[in-house]
One Martini backbone bead per residue (centre of mass of N, CA, C, O) as a GRO file, in nm:
protein
  134
    1MET     BB    1  10.152  10.218   9.403
    2ASP     BB    2  10.451  10.274   9.502
    3THR     BB    3  10.760  10.143   9.451
    4LEU     BB    4  10.870  10.149   9.743
    5ALA     BB    5  10.633  10.000   9.874
    6LEU     BB    6  10.652   9.746   9.704
    7ASP     BB    7  10.947   9.677   9.779
    8ALA     BB    8  10.888   9.637  10.080
    9VAL     BB    9  10.703   9.396  10.046
   10LEU     BB   10  10.902   9.216   9.890
   11LEU     BB   11  11.112   9.206  10.115
   12ARG     BB   12  10.936   9.072  10.326
   13LEU     BB   13  10.867   8.816  10.156
   14ALA     BB   14  11.176   8.728  10.108
   15ARG     BB   15  11.210   8.611  10.408
   16SER     BB   16  11.080   8.376  10.282
   17SER     BB   17  11.184   8.077  10.173
   18PHE     BB   18  10.943   8.013   9.997
   19ARG     BB   19  10.917   8.283   9.830
   20ALA     BB   20  11.230   8.306   9.739
   21ARG     BB   21  11.222   8.051   9.526
   22PHE     BB   22  11.088   8.236   9.321
   23HIS     BB   23  11.125   8.232   8.959
   24LEU     BB   24  11.168   8.301   8.655
   25ARG     BB   25  11.152   8.125   8.374
   26GLY     BB   26  11.232   8.096   8.054
   27GLY     BB   27  10.937   8.099   7.935
   28GLU     BB   28  10.844   8.341   8.111
   29GLN     BB   29  11.050   8.544   8.014
   30GLU     BB   30  10.971   8.528   7.716
   31TYR     BB   31  10.683   8.619   7.752
   32VAL     BB   32  10.752   8.904   7.844
   33ARG     BB   33  10.927   8.987   7.603
   34SER     BB   34  10.716   8.923   7.366
   35ARG     BB   35  10.445   9.069   7.501
   36GLY     BB   36  10.466   9.227   7.753
   37MET     BB   37  10.344   9.405   8.026
   38ALA     BB   38  10.063   9.478   7.926
   39THR     BB   39   9.969   9.186   7.885
   40VAL     BB   40  10.036   9.075   8.163
   41ARG     BB   41   9.853   9.273   8.315
   42CYS     BB   42   9.588   9.176   8.191
   43HIS     BB   43   9.608   8.889   8.293
   44ALA     BB   44   9.624   8.955   8.592
   45GLN     BB   45   9.353   9.095   8.612
   46ASP     BB   46   9.186   8.849   8.531
   47PHE     BB   47   9.282   8.654   8.752
   48ILE     BB   48   9.195   8.823   8.992
   49GLY     BB   49   8.892   8.853   8.919
   50SER     BB   50   8.835   8.529   8.895
   51ARG     BB   51   9.033   8.389   9.143
   52LEU     BB   52   9.016   8.620   9.399
   53ALA     BB   53   8.771   8.829   9.434
   54PRO     BB   54   8.593   8.643   9.540
   55ALA     BB   55   8.480   8.537   9.840
   56ARG     BB   56   8.452   8.226   9.698
   57PRO     BB   57   8.661   8.067   9.540
   58ALA     BB   58   8.733   7.837   9.334
   59LYS     BB   59   8.952   7.629   9.466
   60ASP     BB   60   9.074   7.734   9.713
   61GLY     BB   61   9.432   7.677   9.708
   62GLN     BB   62   9.419   7.562   9.376
   63GLN     BB   63   9.401   7.802   9.143
   64THR     BB   64   9.726   7.812   9.130
   65PRO     BB   65   9.966   7.755   8.950
   66TRP     BB   66  10.321   7.707   8.965
   67GLY     BB   67  10.319   7.763   8.645
   68GLY     BB   68  10.349   7.889   8.288
   69HIS     BB   69  10.317   8.181   8.415
   70PRO     BB   70  10.420   8.472   8.546
   71VAL     BB   71  10.178   8.514   8.736
   72PHE     BB   72  10.178   8.251   8.892
   73ARG     BB   73  10.459   8.273   9.012
   74GLY     BB   74  10.408   8.555   9.140
   75GLN     BB   75  10.185   8.471   9.336
   76HIS     BB   76  10.370   8.298   9.515
   77ALA     BB   77  10.588   8.517   9.578
   78THR     BB   78  10.340   8.734   9.686
   79ALA     BB   79  10.091   8.602   9.827
   80THR     BB   80   9.848   8.588   9.566
   81CYS     BB   81   9.711   8.282   9.525
   82CYS     BB   82   9.516   8.313   9.782
   83ARG     BB   83   9.311   8.386  10.047
   84THR     BB   84   9.500   8.291  10.269
   85CYS     BB   85   9.754   8.450  10.182
   86LEU     BB   86   9.617   8.727  10.182
   87GLU     BB   87   9.553   8.727  10.483
   88ARG     BB   88   9.836   8.663  10.611
   89ASN     BB   89  10.011   8.891  10.425
   90HIS     BB   90   9.769   9.143  10.369
   91GLY     BB   91   9.475   9.147  10.527
   92PHE     BB   92   9.260   8.987  10.346
   93ALA     BB   93   8.962   8.885  10.394
   94ARG     BB   94   8.780   8.628  10.404
   95GLY     BB   95   8.448   8.623  10.261
   96GLN     BB   96   8.529   8.873  10.080
   97PRO     BB   97   8.533   9.080   9.848
   98LEU     BB   98   8.736   9.241   9.656
   99THR     BB   99   8.843   9.535   9.609
  100GLN     BB  100   8.964   9.756   9.391
  101ASP     BB  101   9.211   9.832   9.565
  102GLN     BB  102   9.309   9.544   9.618
  103GLN     BB  103   9.343   9.464   9.321
  104ALA     BB  104   9.549   9.688   9.254
  105TYR     BB  105   9.765   9.598   9.452
  106ILE     BB  106   9.812   9.317   9.338
  107LEU     BB  107   9.885   9.406   9.054
  108ASP     BB  108  10.130   9.584   9.129
  109LEU     BB  109  10.292   9.366   9.276
  110LEU     BB  110  10.317   9.160   9.052
  111CYS     BB  111  10.444   9.348   8.836
  112ARG     BB  112  10.693   9.422   8.997
  113TRP     BB  113  10.808   9.140   9.020
  114ILE     BB  114  10.825   9.081   8.716
  115GLU     BB  115  11.005   9.319   8.636
  116ARG     BB  116  11.246   9.238   8.813
  117GLN     BB  117  11.290   8.961   8.689
  118ALA     BB  118  11.324   9.055   8.392
  119ALA     BB  119  11.569   9.237   8.439
  120VAL     BB  120  11.761   9.015   8.527
  121ALA     BB  121  11.724   8.818   8.287
  122GLY     BB  122  11.800   9.058   8.071
  123GLY     BB  123  12.025   9.250   8.174
  124ALA     BB  124  11.962   9.520   8.262
  125PRO     BB  125  12.061   9.819   8.293
  126GLY     BB  126  12.096   9.864   8.637
  127ALA     BB  127  12.025   9.614   8.761
  128ASP     BB  128  11.915   9.465   9.065
  129HIS     BB  129  12.007   9.155   9.111
  130GLN     BB  130  11.980   9.083   9.409
  131SER     BB  131  11.688   9.205   9.484
  132ALA     BB  132  11.539   9.051   9.234
  133LEU     BB  133  11.537   8.746   9.349
  134PHE     BB  134  11.247   8.771   9.490
   0.00000   0.00000   0.00000
């Protein structure tokens, strides 16, 4: 999915006071800096495949920790933390396995959120500090 479309989804989600309160914390920022987005993306792909993709994931609604890994915090910020949030916010019906396209969308959205958060935290030149806060 293209960056502008992902940013539009992130902007919509940021209008929720609940979603807007999530930001990468120090250890999570360091994790992204030290391991890089390629590694974080691989982890996200694994988490999506094992914790979200099945039609009825184990412990659905409780499978995503609140933090400790940039992907976990990003899942809450992007409403990709459980099948209920995926259905309410992204239209992905519960009770059906996620398609490859749906999994790719979730992966791209999560990674875009993490990249924006890491750019603000790292003070990247030209980073859009205000809009990356969601």
